VOPAGU-2260 file (C-alpha; in pm, 1 decimal, decimal comma):
REM VOPAGU-2260
SITE   aa  ch    i         X         Y         Z
SITE  MET   A    0   16011,6    1237,1    8505,7
SITE  LYS   A    1   15813,2     910,0    8520,3
SITE  LEU   A    2   15700,9     955,5    8160,2
SITE  LYS   A    3   16057,2    1023,9    8048,0
SITE  PHE   A    4   16183,1     722,0    8243,9
SITE  ARG   A    5   15917,7     495,1    8089,4
SITE  PHE   A    6   15996,8     624,6    7739,9
SITE  THR   A    7   16368,3     559,2    7794,0
SITE  CYS   A    8   16295,7     209,1    7921,4
SITE  CYS   A    9   16080,4     137,6    7615,8
SITE  VAL   A   10   16354,2     254,4    7379,3
SITE  VAL   A   11   16616,8      44,6    7556,5
SITE  ALA   A   12   16387,3    -259,2    7561,7
SITE  MET   A   13   16311,6    -217,5    7193,0
SITE  PHE   A   14   16683,1    -192,7    7114,0
SITE  LEU   A   15   16757,3    -506,6    7315,4
SITE  VAL   A   16   16482,1    -699,0    7136,3
SITE  MET   A   17   16610,1    -587,5    6796,4
SITE  ALA   A   18   16968,0    -667,7    6890,0
SITE  SER   A   19   16882,3   -1009,4    7029,5
SITE  THR   A   20   16666,1   -1086,9    6726,3
SITE  GLY   A   21   16947,4    -990,5    6489,8
SITE  PHE   A   22   17195,1   -1194,6    6694,8
SITE  ALA   A   23   16965,3   -1494,7    6692,4
SITE  ALA   A   24   16915,2   -1459,6    6318,0
SITE  SER   A   25   17291,0   -1445,8    6273,9
SITE  LEU   A   26   17336,3   -1762,4    6477,7
SITE  ALA   A   27   17057,9   -1930,7    6284,2
SITE  GLY   A   28   17224,0   -1836,6    5957,1
SITE  GLU   A   29   17560,8   -1969,2    6067,6
SITE  SER   A   30   17409,5   -2301,1    6174,3
SITE  SER   A   31   17190,9   -2346,8    5867,2
SITE  PRO   A   32   17248,3   -2657,9    5654,2
SITE  SER   A   33   17363,3   -2441,6    5363,4
SITE  MET   A   34   17620,9   -2260,4    5576,4
SITE  THR   A   35   17750,3   -2591,0    5709,3
SITE  LYS   A   36   17783,6   -2731,6    5358,8
SITE  ALA   A   37   17958,2   -2414,7    5241,1
SITE  ALA   A   38   18208,9   -2436,9    5526,5
SITE  GLU   A   39   18276,8   -2800,3    5439,4
SITE  ALA   A   40   18323,6   -2713,4    5073,4
SITE  LEU   A   41   18566,6   -2432,2    5157,0
SITE  GLY   A   42   18764,0   -2657,2    5390,5
SITE  SER   A   43   18781,2   -2930,1    5127,9
SITE  ALA   A   44   18900,0   -2675,8    4868,5
SITE  MET   A   45   19183,4   -2566,0    5095,4
SITE  GLU   A   46   19287,0   -2928,0    5137,7
SITE  LYS   A   47   19287,8   -2960,5    4759,6
SITE  LEU   A   48   19511,0   -2651,4    4734,6
SITE  GLY   A   49   19734,7   -2777,1    5015,1
SITE  THR   A   50   19701,0   -2464,8    5226,4
SITE  THR   A   51   19572,6   -2359,0    5568,6
SITE  PRO   A   52   19414,5   -2040,1    5711,1
SITE  ASP   A   53   19743,3   -1925,5    5864,8
SITE  GLN   A   54   19936,6   -1947,2    5538,8
SITE  PRO   A   55   19980,8   -1652,1    5300,8
SITE  GLY   A   56   19978,0   -1669,8    4923,8
SITE  PHE   A   57   19619,4   -1758,1    4846,7
SITE  MET   A   58   19299,8   -1562,3    4807,9
SITE  VAL   A   59   18924,4   -1605,3    4774,5
SITE  LEU   A   60   18693,8   -1447,6    4520,3
SITE  THR   A   61   18322,8   -1470,1    4585,6
SITE  ASN   A   62   17993,1   -1312,5    4494,2
SITE  ALA   A   63   17874,0   -1348,9    4853,6
SITE  GLY   A   64   17665,0   -1046,4    4942,2
SITE  TYR   A   65   17538,8   -1025,1    4584,4
SITE  GLY   A   66   17438,7   -1378,2    4481,8
SITE  GLN   A   67   17172,1   -1590,7    4646,5
SITE  VAL   A   68   17122,2   -1928,6    4810,1
SITE  ASP   A   69   16767,0   -2064,2    4819,4
SITE  GLY   A   70   16638,9   -1719,8    4724,1
SITE  LYS   A   71   16805,2   -1556,3    5024,4
SITE  SER   A   72   17081,4   -1295,8    5046,7
SITE  THR   A   73   17432,5   -1417,3    5122,1
SITE  GLU   A   74   17618,2   -1146,9    5315,5
SITE  ALA   A   75   17670,6   -1388,0    5608,6
SITE  TYR   A   76   17889,2   -1604,8    5385,8
SITE  LEU   A   77   18152,7   -1330,4    5378,1
SITE  ASP   A   78   18210,6   -1387,8    5749,3
SITE  LEU   A   79   18204,0   -1762,5    5690,1
SITE  VAL   A   80   18479,6   -1731,6    5430,0
SITE  ALA   A   81   18692,0   -1523,7    5667,2
SITE  LYS   A   82   18646,0   -1770,8    5953,6
SITE  THR   A   83   18705,6   -2080,0    5741,2
SITE  THR   A   84   18991,7   -1962,9    5519,0
SITE  GLY   A   85   19153,3   -1680,2    5715,2
SITE  ARG   A   86   19113,7   -1450,2    5414,2
SITE  THR   A   87   19003,4   -1089,6    5478,6
SITE  PRO   A   88   18955,6    -767,8    5279,8
SITE  GLY   A   89   19211,3    -593,2    5500,0
SITE  THR   A   90   19482,5    -832,1    5382,9
SITE  ARG   A   91   19368,8    -796,7    5020,5
SITE  THR   A   92   19288,7   -1169,1    5009,6
SITE  LEU   A   93   18907,4   -1164,2    5011,7
SITE  LEU   A   94   18731,8    -995,2    4720,9
SITE  ALA   A   95   18354,8    -966,7    4675,7
SITE  VAL   A   96   18269,7    -963,6    4305,4
SITE  ASN   A   97   17959,9    -771,2    4201,4
SITE  THR   A   98   17720,8   -1006,7    4020,3
SITE  PRO   A   99   17344,3   -1000,1    3956,7
SITE  CYS   A  100   17140,7   -1070,0    4271,0
SITE  TYR   A  101   16980,4   -1373,8    4107,2
SITE  GLU   A  102   17313,0   -1546,4    4037,0
SITE  PRO   A  103   17388,5   -1849,5    4257,9
SITE  LEU   A  104   17650,8   -1811,6    4529,1
SITE  TRP   A  105   18004,1   -1910,9    4431,7
SITE  PHE   A  106   18359,9   -1904,4    4563,1
SITE  ALA   A  107   18696,0   -1926,7    4385,8
SITE  LEU   A  108   19004,6   -2015,4    4591,0
SITE  PHE   A  109   19334,5   -1941,2    4420,0
SITE  ARG   A  110   19691,7   -2022,8    4521,0
SITE  ALA   A  111   19945,8   -1780,4    4373,6
SITE  ASP   A  112   20258,5   -1998,3    4358,8
SITE  THR   A  113   20108,0   -2306,5    4196,6
SITE  LYS   A  114   19832,2   -2118,6    4009,8
SITE  ASP   A  115   19584,1   -2384,8    4120,4
SITE  LEU   A  116   19222,5   -2272,1    4147,8
SITE  VAL   A  117   18916,4   -2438,0    4298,9
SITE  PHE   A  118   18576,4   -2306,1    4196,6
SITE  ILE   A  119   18276,4   -2381,1    4420,5
SITE  LYS   A  120   17915,2   -2312,1    4327,3
SITE  SER   A  121   17587,0   -2361,0    4510,4
SITE  GLY   A  122   17317,4   -2576,4    4355,4
SITE  PRO   A  123   17000,7   -2768,1    4443,4
SITE  GLU   A  124   17203,3   -3049,2    4602,2
SITE  GLY   A  125   17450,6   -2828,7    4787,4
SITE  PHE   A  126   17793,9   -2710,6    4674,5
SITE  ASN   A  127   17984,4   -2857,0    4379,7
SITE  ARG   A  128   18343,8   -2784,4    4284,7
SITE  GLN   A  129   18581,0   -2776,5    3990,2
SITE  ALA   A  130   18960,2   -2766,5    4018,9
SITE  PHE   A  131   19191,4   -2648,5    3741,1
SITE  ASN   A  132   19522,8   -2472,3    3692,5
SITE  ILE   A  133   19541,5   -2118,6    3551,9
SITE  ALA   A  134   19916,7   -2087,3    3493,7
SITE  PRO   A  135   19940,7   -1855,6    3191,0
SITE  LYS   A  136   20143,9   -2099,6    2980,5
SITE  GLN   A  137   19863,6   -2349,4    3019,6
SITE  ILE   A  138   19535,4   -2162,1    3049,6
SITE  PHE   A  139   19618,6   -1917,3    2769,1
SITE  GLN   A  140   19593,9   -2207,2    2524,1
SITE  PRO   A  141   19249,1   -2211,8    2355,4
SITE  GLU   A  142   19194,8   -2583,3    2420,9
SITE  ALA   A  143   19275,3   -2553,1    2792,9
SITE  TRP   A  144   19057,6   -2242,9    2830,4
SITE  ALA   A  145   18762,6   -2402,0    2652,8
SITE  ALA   A  146   18794,6   -2722,2    2856,5
SITE  ALA   A  147   18788,9   -2535,4    3188,2
SITE  ALA   A  148   18508,1   -2299,9    3077,7
SITE  SER   A  149   18291,8   -2598,8    2983,7
SITE  GLY   A  150   18286,7   -2703,5    3348,4
SITE  LEU   A  151   18115,5   -2565,7    3658,3
SITE  VAL   A  152   18286,0   -2223,9    3632,3
SITE  GLY   A  153   18110,5   -2155,7    3300,7
SITE  LYS   A  154   18060,4   -1787,7    3223,9
SITE  ARG   A  155   18261,7   -1691,1    3535,1
SITE  MET   A  156   18582,0   -1821,1    3373,9
SITE  PHE   A  157   18702,0   -1479,7    3260,4
SITE  SER   A  158   18613,9   -1320,0    3594,2
SITE  VAL   A  159   18806,2   -1562,1    3813,6
SITE  VAL   A  160   19107,1   -1599,1    3580,2
SITE  SER   A  161   19156,5   -1230,2    3502,2
SITE  ILE   A  162   19117,0   -1113,2    3863,0
SITE  SER   A  163   19321,3   -1397,5    4012,6
SITE  LEU   A  164   19617,7   -1354,4    3779,6
SITE  SER   A  165   19615,4    -975,4    3820,7
SITE  TRP   A  166   19602,7   -1020,0    4199,6
SITE  ALA   A  167   19901,7   -1255,4    4180,2
SITE  GLU   A  168   20094,1    -985,5    3992,7
SITE  GLY   A  169   20037,5    -736,8    4275,4
SITE  ALA   A  170   19746,2    -528,8    4146,7
SITE  SER   A  171   19681,3    -234,5    4378,5
SITE  TRP   A  172   19384,3    -231,4    4612,9
SITE  SER   A  173   19213,1      41,1    4411,6
SITE  MET   A  174   19246,4    -171,9    4098,6
SITE  LEU   A  175   19109,4    -476,5    4278,4
SITE  LYS   A  176   18813,0    -273,3    4403,2
SITE  GLY   A  177   18749,1    -161,7    4047,5
SITE  ALA   A  178   18757,7    -525,6    3935,8
SITE  GLU   A  179   18506,6    -612,6    4208,9
SITE  LEU   A  180   18264,9    -356,0    4068,6
SITE  HIS   A  181   18332,1    -442,9    3703,8
SITE  ASP   A  182   18328,8    -819,3    3783,2
SITE  HIS   A  183   18648,2    -887,7    3586,6
SITE  PHE   A  184   18986,6    -741,5    3495,5
SITE  CYS   A  185   19002,0    -628,3    3133,5
SITE  PRO   A  186   19223,8    -383,9    2939,6
SITE  GLY   A  187   18941,8    -128,7    2936,6
SITE  LEU   A  188   18916,5    -128,0    3315,4
SITE  ASN   A  189   19294,6     -92,8    3331,9
SITE  SER   A  190   19275,2     209,0    3104,2
SITE  GLY   A  191   19060,0     385,2    3363,4
SITE  PHE   A  192   19340,3     365,8    3617,0
SITE  ILE   A  193   19584,1     505,4    3361,8
SITE  VAL   A  194   19341,4     795,4    3310,0
SITE  LYS   A  195   19330,8     844,3    3687,8
SITE  ALA   A  196   19709,0     871,2    3706,4
SITE  PHE   A  197   19698,2    1127,0    3424,9
SITE  LEU   A  198   19427,4    1335,2    3595,4
SITE  ASP   A  199   19603,3    1328,3    3932,0
SITE  LYS   A  200   19902,4    1482,7    3758,3
SITE  GLU   A  201   19749,7    1708,9    3494,4
SITE  LEU   A  202   19405,7    1805,0    3628,8
SITE  PRO   A  203   19410,4    1744,4    4006,8
SITE  LEU   A  204   19116,5    1830,6    4227,8
SITE  GLY   A  205   19135,6    2131,5    4457,5
SITE  ALA   A  206   18905,6    2261,6    4727,9
SITE  GLY   A  207   18543,8    2265,3    4604,8
SITE  ASP   A  208   18626,9    2078,0    4283,3
SITE  ARG   A  209   18464,0    1764,2    4150,0
SITE  TYR   A  210   18500,1    1554,1    3838,8
SITE  VAL   A  211   18238,8    1487,7    3571,8
SITE  PHE   A  212   18317,4    1220,8    3312,5
SITE  VAL   A  213   18169,9    1151,6    2971,7
SITE  GLY   A  214   18237,0     821,6    2798,9
SITE  ALA   A  215   18155,6     865,5    2432,2
SITE  ALA   A  216   18127,9     595,1    2321,4
SITE  PRO   A  217   18072,6     397,7    2647,5
SITE  ASN   A  218   18378,2     206,1    2766,0
SITE  CYS   A  219   18501,8       4,3    3062,9
SITE  SER   A  220   18729,4     280,7    3193,5
SITE  MET   A  221   18416,8     453,1    3327,5
SITE  ASP   A  222   18375,4     181,6    3592,1
SITE  ALA   A  223   18732,3     234,1    3711,9
SITE  LEU   A  224   18672,3     609,1    3743,7
SITE  GLN   A  225   18345,2     545,4    3927,6
SITE  SER   A  226   18522,9     316,2    4167,8
SITE  VAL   A  227   18812,0     548,5    4255,9
SITE  TYR   A  228   18634,1     885,3    4244,5
SITE  GLY   A  229   18277,6     791,4    4340,4
SITE  CYS   A  230   18149,1     946,8    4019,0
SITE  THR   A  231   17819,3     779,7    3937,6
SITE  VAL   A  232   17530,0     822,6    3697,9
SITE  GLY   A  233   17292,5     885,6    3987,4
SITE  LYS   A  234   17507,8    1173,2    4112,6
SITE  ARG   A  235   17525,2    1317,1    3760,4
SITE  SER   A  236   17901,6    1289,5    3752,8
SITE  ALA   A  237   17923,8    1012,6    3492,4
SITE  PHE   A  238   17762,0    1001,0    3148,3
SITE  SER   A  239   17785,9     749,2    2865,3
SITE  MET   A  240   17677,7     819,6    2510,0
SITE  MET   A  241   17652,1     557,6    2238,1
SITE  ILE   A  242   17798,1     769,2    1959,6
SITE  PRO   A  243   18099,0     578,9    1819,5
SITE  LYS   A  244   18091,4     775,7    1493,8
SITE  ALA   A  245   18140,2    1100,3    1686,0
SITE  ALA   A  246   18440,2     948,8    1864,0
SITE  LYS   A  247   18589,9     842,8    1531,5
SITE  ARG   A  248   18544,3    1194,8    1394,3
SITE  ALA   A  249   18718,4    1333,7    1702,3
SITE  ALA   A  250   19014,6    1096,4    1667,9
SITE  LYS   A  251   19361,2    1247,2    1632,1
SITE  ASP   A  252   19654,0    1069,2    1469,7
SITE  GLY   A  253   19448,5     751,6    1460,1
SITE  VAL   A  254   19372,9     758,0    1833,6
SITE  ALA   A  255   19006,5     784,2    1931,7
SITE  PRO   A  256   18909,8     958,2    2256,1
SITE  ILE   A  257   18782,3     743,5    2541,5
SITE  ILE   A  258   18697,2    1001,5    2807,6
SITE  ILE   A  259   18602,1    1366,4    2837,0
SITE  ALA   A  260   18711,7    1462,6    3188,4
SITE  MET   A  261   18588,1    1786,7    3344,8
SITE  ARG   A  262   18697,2    1946,7    3671,2
SITE  VAL   A  263   18408,2    2160,0    3790,8
SITE  ASN   A  264   18385,3    2416,7    4069,1
SITE  ALA   A  265   18030,8    2551,5    4104,8
SITE  LYS   A  266   18125,4    2818,1    4359,0
SITE  MET   A  267   18401,6    2955,6    4136,7
SITE  ASN   A  268   18178,6    2900,9    3828,3
SITE  VAL   A  269   18452,8    2731,1    3629,2
SITE  CYS   A  270   18491,1    2412,6    3428,7
SITE  ASP   A  271   18829,8    2291,8    3304,0
SITE  GLY   A  272   18836,5    1986,2    3083,9
SITE  VAL   A  273   19049,4    1755,3    2877,3
SITE  VAL   A  274   18973,0    1503,3    2604,4
SITE  ILE   A  275   19175,0    1188,8    2670,8
SITE  GLY   A  276   19261,2     916,9    2424,7
SITE  LEU   A  277   19460,9     598,5    2467,9
SITE  ASP   A  278   19699,4     463,3    2206,3
SITE  TRP   A  279   19609,8      95,8    2205,4
SITE  SER   A  280   19878,0      24,2    1946,9
SITE  LYS   A  281   20146,0     131,7    2193,2
SITE  LEU   A  282   19985,4     -68,8    2471,7
SITE  GLY   A  283   19963,5    -366,2    2238,7
SITE  SER   A  284   20333,1    -346,4    2156,7
SITE  ALA   A  285   20421,1    -320,1    2524,9
SITE  THR   A  286   20205,7    -615,7    2627,6
SITE  GLY   A  287   20243,9    -837,8    2322,4
SITE  VAL   A  288   19869,1    -833,1    2253,0
SITE  SER   A  289   19767,6    -685,2    1918,7
SITE  LYS   A  290   19438,7    -534,3    1808,3
SITE  GLY   A  291   19384,6    -846,2    1602,2
SITE  ASP   A  292   19429,8   -1063,9    1910,4
SITE  LEU   A  293   19155,5    -866,8    2085,3
SITE  SER   A  294   18917,9    -918,0    1790,4
SITE  PRO   A  295   18955,0   -1284,0    1687,8
SITE  GLU   A  296   18730,4   -1455,9    1437,8
SITE  GLY   A  297   18409,7   -1562,5    1607,3
SITE  GLY   A  298   18425,7   -1291,9    1873,3
SITE  LYS   A  299   18320,6   -1403,8    2222,5
SITE  SER   A  300   18259,0   -1758,2    2101,8
SITE  ASN   A  301   18634,3   -1788,7    2047,1
SITE  PRO   A  302   18841,4   -1852,1    2365,7
SITE  LEU   A  303   19109,3   -1624,4    2221,9
SITE  PHE   A  304   18874,5   -1329,2    2281,4
SITE  TYR   A  305   18900,6   -1373,6    2658,6
SITE  ILE   A  306   19256,6   -1506,1    2658,6
SITE  ALA   A  307   19384,8   -1190,3    2489,2
SITE  ARG   A  308   19209,8    -969,5    2745,1
SITE  ALA   A  309   19329,3   -1169,9    3044,6
SITE  LYS   A  310   19682,2   -1175,6    2905,2
SITE  MET   A  311   19687,3    -801,1    2837,4
SITE  SER   A  312   19541,0    -715,8    3177,6
SITE  ARG   A  313   19803,8    -924,3    3355,1
SITE  SER   A  314   20078,6    -754,4    3154,5
SITE  LEU   A  315   19937,9    -407,4    3226,2
SITE  VAL   A  316   19951,2    -473,1    3600,6
SITE  ARG   A  317   20320,2    -556,7    3563,6
SITE  MET   A  318   20399,9    -240,3    3364,2
SITE  SER   A  319   20516,5      75,8    3538,5
SITE  MET   A  320   20265,7     359,9    3545,0
SITE  LYS   A  321   20523,0     578,3    3369,2
SITE  ASP   A  322   20524,9     342,2    3071,6
SITE  LYS   A  323   20147,2     316,9    3070,5
SITE  MET   A  324   20101,2     693,0    3085,5
SITE  ALA   A  325   20322,4     722,1    2778,1
SITE  CYS   A  326   20027,5     572,4    2589,8
SITE  ILE   A  327   19791,0     852,4    2695,7
SITE  ALA   A  328   19691,1    1100,4    2424,8
SITE  ASP   A  329   19616,5    1446,6    2565,1
SITE  GLN   A  330   19397,9    1543,9    2271,7
SITE  ARG   A  331   19234,1    1869,6    2367,4
SITE  ARG   A  332   19200,7    2114,3    2658,7
SITE  PHE   A  333   18908,4    2348,2    2714,7
SITE  SER   A  334   18763,3    2582,6    2976,7
SITE  GLY   A  335   18438,3    2765,5    3045,0
SITE  PRO   A  336   18173,6    2835,5    3308,7
SITE  ALA   A  337   18034,1    2555,4    3525,7
SITE  SER   A  338   17725,0    2547,0    3301,8
SITE  LEU   A  339   17945,4    2403,8    3026,9
SITE  VAL   A  340   17893,1    2060,8    3185,1
SITE  ALA   A  341   17521,6    2071,0    3103,7
SITE  THR   A  342   17595,2    2168,0    2744,2
SITE  ILE   A  343   17838,6    1879,8    2694,3
SITE  THR   A  344   17623,6    1616,9    2866,4
SITE  ASP   A  345   17295,2    1718,1    2706,4
SITE  ALA   A  346   17114,1    1413,6    2569,7
SITE  GLY   A  347   17126,6    1409,1    2193,7
SITE  ALA   A  348   17430,6    1633,0    2172,7
SITE  ASP   A  349   17760,6    1534,6    2017,0
SITE  PRO   A  350   17983,8    1619,8    2315,4
SITE  TYR   A  351   18289,6    1667,6    2094,4
SITE  ALA   A  352   18108,7    1908,4    1863,9
SITE  VAL   A  353   18001,9    2145,3    2143,8
SITE  LEU   A  354   18340,7    2176,6    2313,7
SITE  PRO   A  355   18467,2    2538,5    2326,9
SITE  LYS   A  356   18709,4    2628,2    2052,1
């Protein structure tokens, strides 16, 4: 009994030490000079936007939890944002954008009605800011886009503009989560959610089922499917193959496939699949963004490259899912044993060539 009592006391004492240490570390983080400067910068940004924590209609994007300050992780800044701005994930007003761990910490505060945005970024001297307006009529002009992108926001221009404008149009939470993972809102990511709607209707999961996806060639829709279904490379439920020529050969009526979706049930030893294409010409007509707009002269060096994608993404959020699903091309159905997945995903194989007849 004494031994048991002493062991219990040791465990409790150890827990209390760990808890108090973590609590102290949390307090130390909140009172650090960097945290204080960040809070001041966020407060100043809200003044610039003319809003307060108790007001709706504005949101915060940040890479807190992913980026760094002084070589340290930044998860504590998520709580700081919530306390300072009143924005929270539960109200769909605080989004954590997935960026490389070595990227400096940043915040983007956006007001929906005025379309004003304040971008804040950490640096050697503290936090700097840049304010600009992203109203579509203004920011979708090449000169305005280039001028803003030449400032502090830099390469994050497309991220903050595409996500902010899609949020303002009422993008669903699942779409916003996909944008967090993908780090921006583009037509390709949108296409993944159209594929999801199609699968939920045409190839829904039942008891014991799971999805396996093949992107051949790789495309942004895969990140949307990973986000909503939890299908990842590590769990062998998502595969990408750089074989664009194979996709072109598999095209039907001028529409190339974007996803091979398979519903697999190992216990029942069955695999049911569908090859899914997306008619970008139809989507272009519906959104007013043509294929040529998406491929301007100069590529990514031309602001029109990003403007077209931000414009199309915003329009896609506004479209009904019924209209978007009308652009889906159900190109081929197939079935076989569960082992068919291994045949289709085998490295070096043309997945379209090995599909059952």
